[in-house]
C-alpha positions in Angstrom: 100.1 128.0 96.4 99.3 125.7 93.4 100.6 122.4 92.2 102.3 123.8 89.1 104.4 126.2 91.2 105.5 123.4 93.6 106.3 121.0 90.7 108.3 123.7 88.9 110.3 124.5 92.0 111.1 120.8 92.6 112.0 120.3 88.9 114.4 123.2 89.2 116.0 121.7 92.3 114.7 124.3 94.8 114.2 123.2 98.4 110.5 122.8 99.1 109.2 124.2 102.3 107.2 122.3 104.9 104.1 124.4 104.0 104.5 123.6 100.3 104.8 119.9 100.9 101.9 120.1 103.4 99.8 121.8 100.8 100.7 119.2 98.1 99.9 116.3 100.4 96.5 117.7 101.2 95.9 118.3 97.5 96.6 114.6 96.9 94.1 113.8 99.6 91.3 116.1 98.5 91.7 116.1 94.7 93.2 119.5 94.3 96.2 117.8 92.7 95.5 115.9 89.5 96.9 112.5 88.6 99.1 114.2 86.0 100.5 116.6 88.5 101.0 113.8 91.0 103.0 111.9 88.4 105.1 114.9 87.6 105.8 115.5 91.3 106.8 111.9 91.7 109.2 112.0 88.8 110.8 115.3 89.9 111.2 113.8 93.4 112.8 110.7 92.0 115.3 112.7 89.9 116.1 115.6 92.3 115.3 114.4 95.8 113.6 116.3 98.6 116.4 116.5 101.1 116.4 115.2 104.7 114.0 117.9 106.0 111.7 117.6 103.0 111.5 113.9 103.4 110.4 114.3 107.1 108.0 117.1 106.2 106.4 115.1 103.4 106.1 112.0 105.6 104.3 113.9 108.4 102.1 115.8 105.9 101.0 112.5 104.3 100.4 111.0 107.7 98.3 114.0 108.8 96.3 114.1 105.5 93.9 111.7 107.3 93.2 110.1 110.6 95.9 109.0 113.1 94.8 106.0 115.2 95.0 106.2 119.0 95.0 103.0 121.1 94.2 102.3 124.7 95.5 98.7 125.1 97.3 96.7 127.7 100.1 95.6 125.4 102.4 97.4 123.0 101.2 98.2 119.4 103.9 97.0 117.0 104.4 96.5 113.3 106.8 95.5 110.6 107.3 96.6 107.0 109.4 95.3 104.1 110.7 97.5 101.3 109.7 94.8 98.8 111.2 91.7 97.3 110.2 88.5 95.6 108.9 85.5 97.6 108.6 87.7 100.7 105.6 86.6 102.7 107.1 87.3 106.2 104.2 89.6 107.2 101.8 86.6 107.2 104.0 84.8 109.7 105.3 87.6 111.8 102.1 89.5 112.6 100.4 86.5 114.4 103.7 85.5 116.0 104.1 89.0 117.5 100.6 88.7 118.9 101.5 85.3 120.4 104.5 87.0 122.0 102.4 89.8 123.7 101.8 92.5 121.2 99.0 93.9 119.1 99.7 94.3 115.4 97.3 96.6 113.3 99.3 96.0 110.0 98.4 98.4 107.2 99.9 97.0 104.1 100.1 97.7 100.3 99.6 96.0 97.0 102.2 94.8 94.6 104.6 97.4 93.2 106.6 96.8 90.0 108.1 93.3 90.2 107.4 92.7 93.8 104.3 91.1 95.3 101.9 92.9 97.7 100.8 91.6 101.1 97.2 92.6 100.5 97.2 90.6 97.2 98.5 87.6 99.1 95.9 87.9 101.8 93.1 88.2 99.2 94.1 84.9 97.7 92.3 83.4 100.7 88.6 83.0 99.7 86.3 85.5 101.3 88.9 87.4 103.1 88.6 91.2 103.1 91.4 93.7 103.5 89.2 96.8 102.9 88.1 97.3 106.5 87.0 100.6 107.9 88.4 101.9 111.2 85.7 100.3 113.3 86.1 96.9 111.6 89.9 97.2 112.0 89.6 97.8 115.7 87.1 94.9 116.0 89.5 92.5 114.3 92.4 93.6 116.5 90.3 93.1 119.6 89.2 89.7 118.5 92.5 88.3 116.9 95.2 90.6 118.2 96.3 91.5 114.6 94.9 92.4 111.3 96.4 92.9 107.8 94.4 95.5 105.9 94.7 98.3 103.3 94.8 101.9 104.4 91.2 103.1 104.7 90.1 106.3 103.0 90.7 108.0 106.3 94.3 106.8 106.8 97.0 108.6 104.9 94.8 109.3 101.8 97.6 111.3 100.2 99.7 108.1 100.1 96.9 106.0 98.7 96.8 108.2 95.6 100.6 108.6 95.3 101.3 104.9 95.9 99.1 103.9 92.9 100.6 106.5 90.6 104.2 105.6 91.4 103.5 102.0 90.3 102.5 103.1 86.8 104.9 106.1 86.2 108.3 104.5 86.8 108.9 106.3 90.1 108.7 103.3 92.6 112.4 103.5 93.4 112.5 107.1 94.8 114.1 107.0 98.3 112.1 110.0 99.5 108.8 108.7 98.2 109.4 105.2 99.5 110.2 106.6 103.0 107.1 108.9 103.0 104.8 106.1 101.7 105.9 103.5 104.2 106.0 105.7 107.2 102.9 107.8 106.6 100.8 104.7 106.8 102.7 103.1 109.7 102.8 106.3 111.8 99.0 106.8 111.1 98.5 103.4 112.8 99.5 104.8 116.1 102.5 102.4 116.6 104.7 102.2 119.7 107.4 100.3 117.8 108.4 99.3 114.3 110.9 97.1 112.6 111.8 97.5 108.9 113.1 94.9 106.5 115.2 96.7 103.9 116.0 94.4 101.0 119.1 94.5 98.9 120.1 92.4 95.8 118.8 91.4 92.4 115.2 91.0 93.6 115.0 94.3 95.6 114.3 97.9 94.6 117.6 98.8 96.3 119.9 96.5 94.4 123.2 97.5 96.0 124.1 97.5 99.7 124.8 101.2 99.5 121.3 102.0 98.3 119.8 99.8 101.0 121.9 101.4 103.7 120.8 104.9 102.6 117.1 103.9 102.6 117.4 102.1 106.0 119.0 105.2 107.5 116.3 107.5 106.0 113.5 105.3 107.3 115.0 104.9 110.8 115.9 108.6 111.2 112.5 109.7 109.9 110.5 107.3 112.1 112.5 108.1 115.2 112.1 111.8 114.5 108.4 111.3 114.5 108.5 109.6 117.9 108.2 105.9 116.8 111.1 103.7 118.1 112.4 102.0 114.9 115.0 99.5 113.9 115.9 98.3 110.4 117.5 95.1 109.2 119.2 95.0 105.8 118.5 91.5 104.4 119.7 89.8 101.3 117.4 89.5 98.3 119.7 88.0 95.7 117.2 85.1 95.5 113.6 84.9 96.5 113.1 84.6 100.2 110.6 81.7 99.8 110.8 79.1 97.1 107.4 80.2 95.9 106.4 83.4 94.1 102.8 84.4 93.5 99.9 85.2 95.8 98.3 81.9 96.7 101.7 80.1 96.4 103.2 82.5 98.9 100.3 82.0 101.3 101.0 78.3 101.1 104.7 78.9 101.8 103.7 81.0 104.9 101.3 78.3 106.1 104.0 75.6 105.8 106.2 77.7 108.2 103.3 78.5 110.6 102.3 74.9 110.8 105.9 73.6 111.3 106.4 71.9 108.0 109.3 74.0 106.8 111.6 76.8 108.1 114.7 77.9 106.3 115.4 81.4 105.2 111.8 82.5 105.6 111.7 81.6 109.2 115.2 83.0 109.8 114.2 86.5 108.6 110.9 86.3 110.5 112.6 85.5 113.8 115.3 88.2 113.3 112.7 90.9 112.6 110.5 89.8 115.4 113.4 89.7 117.8 114.4 93.2 117.0 110.9 94.7 117.5 110.2 92.7 120.7 113.4 93.9 122.2 112.7 97.5 121.2 109.3 97.3 122.9 110.6 95.7 126.1 108.9 92.4 125.4 112.3 90.6 125.2 115.6 91.1 127.0 117.6 91.4 123.7 117.2 90.6 120.0 118.4 87.0 120.3 116.0 86.3 123.1 113.2 87.9 121.1 114.0 85.9 118.0 113.9 82.6 120.0 110.6 83.7 121.5 109.2 84.1 117.9 110.5 80.7 117.0 108.8 79.1 120.0 105.5 80.8 119.3 105.5 79.2 115.8 106.8 75.8 116.9 104.1 75.4 119.6 101.2 76.5 117.2 100.2 79.7 119.0 101.1 81.9 116.0 99.1 79.6 113.6 96.1 79.8 116.0 96.3 83.7 115.9 96.5 83.6 112.1 93.4 81.5 111.9 91.5 83.9 114.2 92.6 86.8 112.0 91.5 85.1 108.7 88.1 84.2 110.2 87.6 87.7 111.6 88.4 89.2 108.2 85.8 87.0 106.4 88.0 84.0 105.4 87.3 80.4 106.2 87.0 79.5 109.9 89.0 76.3 109.4 91.7 77.8 107.1 94.7 76.8 109.3 93.7 73.2 109.6 92.8 72.7 105.9 94.5 75.6 104.0 95.5 73.6 100.9 91.9 72.9 100.1 90.9 76.6 100.2 93.7 78.1 98.1 93.2 78.5 94.3 95.3 76.4 92.0 96.5 77.0 88.4 95.2 74.9 85.6 98.6 74.6 83.8 101.8 73.5 85.5 105.1 73.1 83.7 108.6 72.3 85.0 111.7 74.5 84.1 114.6 72.1 83.7 118.3 72.7 83.9 120.0 72.5 80.4 123.4 71.6 82.0 124.8 70.4 85.2 126.4 72.8 87.7 125.9 75.1 90.6 123.0 77.5 90.7 125.3 80.5 90.8 123.0 83.5 90.3 119.3 84.5 90.0 117.8 87.6 88.5 115.1 88.3 91.1 113.8 91.2 89.2 113.2 89.1 86.1 111.6 86.4 88.2 109.2 88.9 89.7 108.3 90.3 86.3 107.6 86.8 85.1 105.0 86.4 87.8 103.5 89.7 86.8 103.4 88.6 83.2 101.6 85.4 84.2 98.9 87.5 85.8 100.1 87.5 89.4 100.8 91.3 89.4 99.7 94.5 87.7 101.1 96.0 84.6 98.6 98.9 84.8 96.8 100.1 87.9 93.4 98.5 87.1 94.7 95.1 86.2 93.0 92.1 87.9 95.3 89.6 89.6 95.0 85.9 89.2 95.9 84.6 92.6 96.7 81.1 91.5 99.6 81.8 89.1 103.3 82.1 89.8 106.4 80.0 90.4 107.0 77.2 93.0 109.7 74.9 94.1 112.5 77.3 93.1 116.0 76.0 93.7 118.3 77.8 96.1 121.5 79.5 95.2 124.5 77.3 95.7 122.5 74.1 94.9 124.2 71.6 92.5 121.8 70.5 89.8 122.1 67.8 87.1 121.1 68.4 83.5 117.3 67.9 83.2 116.7 68.5 86.9 113.8 70.8 87.7 114.8 74.4 88.6 111.2 75.6 89.3 107.6 74.9 88.4 105.4 77.3 86.5 101.8 77.8 87.5 99.8 79.4 84.7 96.3 80.0 83.4 97.1 79.2 79.8 99.6 76.9 78.0 101.0 79.8 75.9 101.7 81.9 79.1 103.5 78.9 80.7 105.6 78.4 77.5 106.7 82.1 77.6 107.5 81.8 81.3 109.7 78.8 80.7 112.2 80.9 78.7 112.0 83.8 81.2 112.7 81.6 84.2 115.5 79.7 82.4 117.2 83.0 81.4 116.9 84.3 85.0 118.9 81.4 86.5 122.6 81.1 85.9 124.3 77.6 86.2 128.0 77.6 86.6 130.9 75.2 87.3 131.8 77.2 90.4 129.8 77.5 93.6 128.8 81.2 94.4 129.9 83.1 97.5 126.7 83.7 99.3 126.3 86.8 101.5 124.7 86.5 104.9 120.9 86.6 105.0 121.0 89.4 107.7 123.5 91.8 106.3 123.3 94.8 108.7 121.2 96.3 111.5 120.4 100.1 111.7 119.2 101.5 115.0 118.2 105.1 115.9 
């Protein structure tokens, strides 16, 4: 076998065999496949698809391209993953809440893709915190704190590590097959006993229509269950950012406000629903509603925040982060308000454009090696359905330079539609997919 032959067959819409996909995944891991060949494969997969059997085969091959963790613990090993949205910092809240409810959570996460933020980038906005832990360090943090949020080590799904970065810069992020294989290869390599997936749909999601989200949720659930990991997916609305803050340090602050009981809202609602689903699936709650309430209680009584603090400290961050988090997070030097030009209802938001605005400010990557400025982004974003008067703030821009803030003013204003009519808002939890 060779990469050119496999790429050509996929280009010509042939069905790739398990052996071919296994060879290609191993080639990604050991360097036998070049970056150019990986990009060509990703584009062919995006355009032509791999089919159901091919998707499962690529997922398992990418999982098996490196180590698969084994655990000998007295509580279930659980995890959550989001398909990506804007203002989505649920992982920072849910991981410690699940630990407070009786689970272990070795969360292997990714960096920003396209217009969406990455959980690792958010965690690294905390001074001193490291996400590049080896397996021994990962196990030590899980033993100490109950959870960890880290990048995939060189030994975990190395095929995905290469393909993930290449997808971000080759316009192939949206491939259903590659999204499925990328998410699940890392999750399955973590040795999970249960998984819940947050599949986003709407203007700020990769899957902009409910039909696309349904297809991805079914592919993820079917593939994960076929691999022996009990999995549920929730389809959640992303027609507006989940939190009112976009950008790495700003989203850490949003998560901390929920963990410390200062706010709740849509961010807490999604966190509780996801947590309830995975707790029920693991037998730690009688049903999903009971599980969701258990998550809420773990946040309200401070146990989840305490776990988060232990995790931050164990990963090299400040020992008193939870009690003094605002002092530790970086702040932008230029802050500007975006004001409504007319009175009316906030009728629509272009979440994709808002995410790209944060990237342009320096809060994400336009090319793979870009350095992120953790302080920049948007805050205090109005919610859909809100009535605003002319001149009322719609959002605040956090920028490193005045000219970047000025450019963002126009971008944010263009991304928010003001109308005389109130919008019909879909439910936040739109559907549930079980195996």
